[in-house]
LONUVO-848339 format. One record per atom (N, C-alpha, C, O): residue number from 1; atom name; residue in three letters; x, y, z; chain. Coordinates in Angstrom, 1 decimal, decimal comma, always signed. Last residue first. Layout:
BEGIN
i  at  aa  u  v  w  ch
NUM  CA  ALA  X  Y  Z  A
...
//
This chain:
BEGIN
i  at  aa  u  v  w  ch
64  N  ASP  -109,1  +263,2  +27,4  A
64  CA  ASP  -108,7  +264,6  +27,6  A
64  C  ASP  -109,3  +265,6  +26,6  A
64  O  ASP  -109,0  +266,7  +26,7  A
63  N  LEU  -111,6  +260,9  +28,5  A
63  CA  LEU  -110,7  +261,4  +27,4  A
63  C  LEU  -110,3  +262,8  +27,7  A
63  O  LEU  -111,1  +263,6  +28,3  A
62  N  PRO  -111,6  +258,6  +31,3  A
62  CA  PRO  -112,0  +259,9  +30,7  A
62  C  PRO  -111,0  +260,3  +29,6  A
62  O  PRO  -109,8  +260,2  +29,7  A
61  N  ARG  -112,1  +255,2  +31,0  A
61  CA  ARG  -111,0  +256,2  +31,1  A
61  C  ARG  -111,6  +257,5  +30,5  A
61  O  ARG  -112,0  +257,5  +29,3  A
60  N  ALA  -114,3  +253,0  +32,8  A
60  CA  ALA  -113,9  +253,8  +31,6  A
60  C  ALA  -112,9  +254,9  +32,0  A
60  O  ALA  -112,8  +255,3  +33,1  A
59  N  ASP  -115,3  +251,9  +35,0  A
59  CA  ASP  -114,0  +251,3  +34,5  A
59  C  ASP  -113,5  +252,1  +33,3  A
59  O  ASP  -112,4  +251,8  +32,8  A
58  N  GLU  -117,7  +253,1  +35,4  A
58  CA  GLU  -116,7  +253,3  +36,5  A
58  C  GLU  -115,3  +252,7  +36,1  A
58  O  GLU  -114,3  +253,0  +36,7  A
57  N  VAL  -119,1  +252,3  +33,2  A
57  CA  VAL  -118,7  +253,6  +33,3  A
57  C  VAL  -117,6  +253,8  +34,3  A
57  O  VAL  -116,7  +254,6  +34,1  A
56  N  LEU  -118,5  +249,3  +31,6  A
56  CA  LEU  -118,9  +249,9  +32,8  A
56  C  LEU  -118,3  +251,3  +32,9  A
56  O  LEU  -117,1  +251,5  +32,7  A
55  N  MET  -117,8  +247,5  +29,5  A
55  CA  MET  -118,7  +248,6  +29,2  A
55  C  MET  -119,3  +249,3  +30,5  A
55  O  MET  -120,4  +249,7  +30,5  A
54  N  ILE  -115,2  +246,0  +28,3  A
54  CA  ILE  -115,8  +246,3  +29,7  A
54  C  ILE  -116,5  +247,6  +29,5  A
54  O  ILE  -116,0  +248,7  +29,5  A
53  N  PRO  -115,0  +243,5  +25,9  A
53  CA  PRO  -115,2  +244,9  +26,2  A
53  C  PRO  -115,8  +245,1  +27,5  A
53  O  PRO  -116,8  +244,5  +27,9  A
52  N  VAL  -112,7  +241,0  +25,9  A
52  CA  VAL  -114,0  +241,3  +26,3  A
52  C  VAL  -114,1  +242,8  +26,6  A
52  O  VAL  -113,4  +243,3  +27,4  A
51  N  GLY  -110,1  +240,3  +25,5  A
51  CA  GLY  -111,0  +240,2  +24,3  A
51  C  GLY  -112,4  +240,6  +24,7  A
51  O  GLY  -113,3  +240,5  +23,8  A
50  N  ASP  -108,9  +240,8  +27,9  A
50  CA  ASP  -109,0  +239,4  +27,5  A
50  C  ASP  -110,0  +239,3  +26,4  A
50  O  ASP  -110,7  +238,2  +26,3  A
49  N  ARG  -110,5  +243,9  +27,9  A
49  CA  ARG  -109,7  +243,0  +28,7  A
49  C  ARG  -109,9  +241,5  +28,3  A
49  O  ARG  -111,1  +241,1  +28,3  A
48  N  ILE  -110,8  +247,0  +26,8  A
48  CA  ILE  -111,0  +245,6  +26,3  A
48  C  ILE  -110,0  +244,8  +27,0  A
48  O  ILE  -108,8  +244,9  +26,9  A
47  N  PRO  -112,2  +250,0  +28,3  A
47  CA  PRO  -111,1  +249,0  +28,0  A
47  C  PRO  -111,6  +247,7  +27,4  A
47  O  PRO  -112,8  +247,4  +27,6  A
46  N  PHE  -113,6  +252,9  +26,8  A
46  CA  PHE  -113,9  +251,6  +27,6  A
46  C  PHE  -112,8  +250,6  +27,2  A
46  O  PHE  -112,6  +250,3  +26,1  A
45  N  ALA  -113,4  +256,3  +27,2  A
45  CA  ALA  -112,8  +255,1  +26,5  A
45  C  ALA  -113,0  +253,9  +27,4  A
45  O  ALA  -112,5  +253,9  +28,6  A
44  N  LEU  -115,4  +259,2  +26,8  A
44  CA  LEU  -114,9  +258,1  +27,6  A
44  C  LEU  -114,3  +257,0  +26,7  A
44  O  LEU  -114,8  +256,8  +25,6  A
43  N  ARG  -117,1  +261,2  +25,9  A
43  CA  ARG  -115,7  +261,5  +26,2  A
43  C  ARG  -115,1  +260,5  +27,1  A
43  O  ARG  -114,4  +260,8  +28,1  A
42  N  ALA  -119,6  +260,8  +25,0  A
42  CA  ALA  -119,4  +260,7  +26,4  A
42  C  ALA  -118,0  +261,1  +26,9  A
42  O  ALA  -117,8  +261,3  +28,0  A
41  N  GLY  -119,0  +261,0  +22,2  A
41  CA  GLY  -120,1  +261,8  +22,8  A
41  C  GLY  -120,0  +261,9  +24,3  A
41  O  GLY  -120,2  +262,9  +24,9  A
40  N  ALA  -117,1  +259,2  +21,7  A
40  CA  ALA  -116,7  +260,6  +21,5  A
40  C  ALA  -117,8  +261,4  +22,3  A
40  O  ALA  -117,4  +262,5  +22,8  A
39  N  SER  -116,1  +256,4  +23,1  A
39  CA  SER  -117,3  +257,1  +22,9  A
39  C  SER  -117,0  +258,6  +22,9  A
39  O  SER  -116,7  +259,2  +23,9  A
38  N  VAL  -114,1  +253,7  +22,1  A
38  CA  VAL  -114,2  +255,1  +22,5  A
38  C  VAL  -115,5  +255,7  +22,1  A
38  O  VAL  -116,1  +255,5  +21,0  A
37  N  LEU  -112,6  +250,9  +23,3  A
37  CA  LEU  -113,7  +251,4  +22,6  A
37  C  LEU  -114,0  +252,8  +23,1  A
37  O  LEU  -114,1  +253,0  +24,3  A
36  N  GLU  -109,1  +250,1  +23,1  A
36  CA  GLU  -110,2  +250,6  +23,8  A
36  C  GLU  -111,4  +250,9  +22,8  A
36  O  GLU  -111,1  +251,0  +21,6  A
35  N  HIS  -106,2  +249,8  +22,5  A
35  CA  HIS  -107,1  +248,7  +22,7  A
35  C  HIS  -108,3  +249,0  +23,6  A
35  O  HIS  -108,6  +248,4  +24,6  A
34  N  ARG  -104,6  +251,8  +21,8  A
34  CA  ARG  -104,8  +251,7  +23,2  A
34  C  ARG  -105,7  +250,5  +23,5  A
34  O  ARG  -105,9  +250,2  +24,7  A
33  N  GLU  -104,5  +251,3  +19,0  A
33  CA  GLU  -103,3  +251,5  +19,7  A
33  C  GLU  -103,5  +251,3  +21,2  A
33  O  GLU  -102,6  +250,7  +21,9  A
32  N  ARG  -107,2  +251,1  +18,2  A
32  CA  ARG  -106,3  +249,9  +18,1  A
32  C  ARG  -105,1  +250,1  +18,9  A
32  O  ARG  -104,6  +249,1  +19,5  A
31  N  ASP  -110,1  +252,1  +19,2  A
31  CA  ASP  -108,7  +252,6  +19,2  A
31  C  ASP  -107,8  +251,5  +19,3  A
31  O  ASP  -107,6  +250,9  +20,4  A
30  N  TYR  -113,1  +252,0  +17,6  A
30  CA  TYR  -112,1  +251,2  +18,2  A
30  C  TYR  -110,8  +251,9  +18,1  A
30  O  TYR  -110,3  +252,3  +17,0  A
29  N  THR  -116,1  +253,8  +18,6  A
29  CA  THR  -115,0  +253,5  +17,7  A
29  C  THR  -113,9  +252,7  +18,4  A
29  O  THR  -113,8  +252,8  +19,6  A
28  N  LEU  -119,7  +253,6  +19,0  A
28  CA  LEU  -118,3  +253,5  +19,5  A
28  C  LEU  -117,3  +253,3  +18,4  A
28  O  LEU  -117,7  +252,7  +17,4  A
27  N  ARG  -122,7  +255,7  +19,1  A
27  CA  ARG  -121,7  +254,8  +18,4  A
27  C  ARG  -120,4  +254,8  +19,1  A
27  O  ARG  -119,9  +255,8  +19,6  A
26  N  GLY  -124,8  +256,1  +22,0  A
26  CA  GLY  -124,2  +256,4  +20,7  A
26  C  GLY  -123,2  +255,4  +20,2  A
26  O  GLY  -122,9  +254,4  +20,9  A
25  N  ARG  -125,8  +256,1  +24,4  A
25  CA  ARG  -126,4  +255,1  +23,5  A
25  C  ARG  -125,9  +255,4  +22,1  A
25  O  ARG  -126,5  +255,0  +21,1  A
24  N  THR  -124,4  +257,5  +26,4  A
24  CA  THR  -125,1  +258,2  +25,3  A
24  C  THR  -126,0  +257,4  +24,4  A
24  O  THR  -126,8  +257,9  +23,6  A
23  N  VAL  -123,6  +255,4  +28,2  A
23  CA  VAL  -124,0  +256,7  +28,7  A
23  C  VAL  -124,9  +257,4  +27,6  A
23  O  VAL  -126,0  +257,9  +27,9  A
22  N  PRO  -122,8  +253,1  +26,9  A
22  CA  PRO  -123,9  +253,0  +28,0  A
22  C  PRO  -124,4  +254,3  +28,5  A
22  O  PRO  -125,4  +254,4  +29,1  A
21  N  CYS  -122,5  +253,0  +23,5  A
21  CA  CYS  -122,1  +253,6  +24,7  A
21  C  CYS  -123,2  +253,5  +25,7  A
21  O  CYS  -124,3  +253,9  +25,5  A
20  N  VAL  -123,1  +249,8  +22,0  A
20  CA  VAL  -123,3  +251,3  +22,1  A
20  C  VAL  -122,8  +251,8  +23,4  A
20  O  VAL  -122,6  +251,0  +24,3  A
19  N  LEU  -122,6  +247,0  +19,8  A
19  CA  LEU  -122,4  +247,7  +21,1  A
19  C  LEU  -122,6  +249,2  +20,9  A
19  O  LEU  -122,3  +249,8  +19,9  A
18  N  VAL  -123,1  +246,3  +17,1  A
18  CA  VAL  -124,1  +246,0  +18,2  A
18  C  VAL  -123,9  +246,8  +19,5  A
18  O  VAL  -124,9  +247,2  +20,1  A
17  N  GLU  -121,0  +247,1  +15,6  A
17  CA  GLU  -122,4  +247,5  +15,1  A
17  C  GLU  -123,4  +247,3  +16,2  A
17  O  GLU  -124,5  +247,9  +16,2  A
16  N  LEU  -118,9  +246,1  +16,9  A
16  CA  LEU  -119,0  +247,5  +16,9  A
16  C  LEU  -120,4  +247,9  +16,4  A
16  O  LEU  -120,9  +249,0  +16,8  A
15  N  LEU  -119,3  +243,4  +16,2  A
15  CA  LEU  -119,4  +243,8  +17,6  A
15  C  LEU  -119,6  +245,3  +17,7  A
15  O  LEU  -120,4  +245,8  +18,5  A
14  N  ARG  -118,7  +243,5  +13,5  A
14  CA  ARG  -120,1  +243,2  +13,9  A
14  C  ARG  -120,3  +243,5  +15,3  A
14  O  ARG  -121,4  +243,9  +15,7  A
13  N  PRO  -115,9  +243,8  +13,5  A
13  CA  PRO  -116,8  +245,0  +13,1  A
13  C  PRO  -118,2  +244,7  +13,5  A
13  O  PRO  -119,0  +245,7  +13,7  A
12  N  ASP  -114,0  +242,7  +16,1  A
12  CA  ASP  -114,9  +242,3  +15,1  A
12  C  ASP  -115,8  +243,4  +14,7  A
12  O  ASP  -116,5  +244,0  +15,6  A
11  N  VAL  -111,0  +244,5  +16,7  A
11  CA  VAL  -112,3  +244,2  +17,2  A
11  C  VAL  -113,2  +243,8  +16,0  A
11  O  VAL  -113,1  +244,4  +14,9  A
10  N  SER  -107,7  +243,2  +16,3  A
10  CA  SER  -108,7  +244,2  +16,1  A
10  C  SER  -110,0  +243,7  +16,7  A
10  O  SER  -110,1  +242,5  +17,1  A
9  N  VAL  -106,0  +241,3  +17,4  A
9  CA  VAL  -105,4  +242,5  +16,7  A
9  C  VAL  -106,4  +243,6  +16,5  A
9  O  VAL  -106,1  +244,7  +16,5  A
8  N  PRO  -106,7  +240,1  +20,7  A
8  CA  PRO  -107,0  +240,2  +19,3  A
8  C  PRO  -106,4  +241,5  +18,7  A
8  O  PRO  -106,2  +242,5  +19,3  A
7  N  THR  -104,4  +238,4  +22,7  A
7  CA  THR  -105,1  +239,7  +22,5  A
7  C  THR  -105,4  +239,8  +21,0  A
7  O  THR  -104,5  +239,7  +20,2  A
6  N  ASN  -103,0  +236,2  +23,8  A
6  CA  ASN  -104,2  +236,0  +22,8  A
6  C  ASN  -105,0  +237,3  +22,7  A
6  O  ASN  -106,2  +237,2  +22,6  A
5  N  PHE  -100,7  +236,6  +25,1  A
5  CA  PHE  -101,9  +236,7  +25,9  A
5  C  PHE  -103,2  +236,5  +25,0  A
5  O  PHE  -104,3  +236,7  +25,5  A
4  N  ALA  -98,7  +236,6  +23,2  A
4  CA  ALA  -98,9  +235,4  +24,1  A
4  C  ALA  -100,1  +235,4  +24,9  A
4  O  ALA  -100,5  +234,4  +25,4  A
3  N  ASP  -100,4  +238,3  +20,4  A
3  CA  ASP  -99,3  +238,0  +21,4  A
3  C  ASP  -99,6  +236,8  +22,2  A
3  O  ASP  -100,6  +236,1  +22,0  A
2  N  SER  -102,4  +238,4  +18,5  A
2  CA  SER  -101,2  +239,3  +18,3  A
2  C  SER  -100,1  +239,0  +19,3  A
2  O  SER  -99,0  +239,4  +19,1  A
1  N  MET  -104,3  +236,3  +16,4  A
1  CA  MET  -104,0  +236,8  +17,7  A
1  C  MET  -102,6  +237,4  +17,6  A
1  O  MET  -101,7  +237,1  +16,8  A
//
C-alpha cells in the first residue's frame, strides 16, 4: 500500500485481464500516475476509488 488511505501502488494484472471498457468492450490500460483505467478506443479514463475501479461512463473522464 502506498499511503495512509491504503491506495494500491498498482492494479492487479489479473484484474486488467478481466475488466473491459463498458463502451467498446476493448482492453484497458492502467495509468499509474492518475490512478485510472484508460480506454483508448472510447477515449475515456475510469477512476479507481478506494481500490475499486468505477466502470460507469458517467463517472469517466474524457481524454483530450
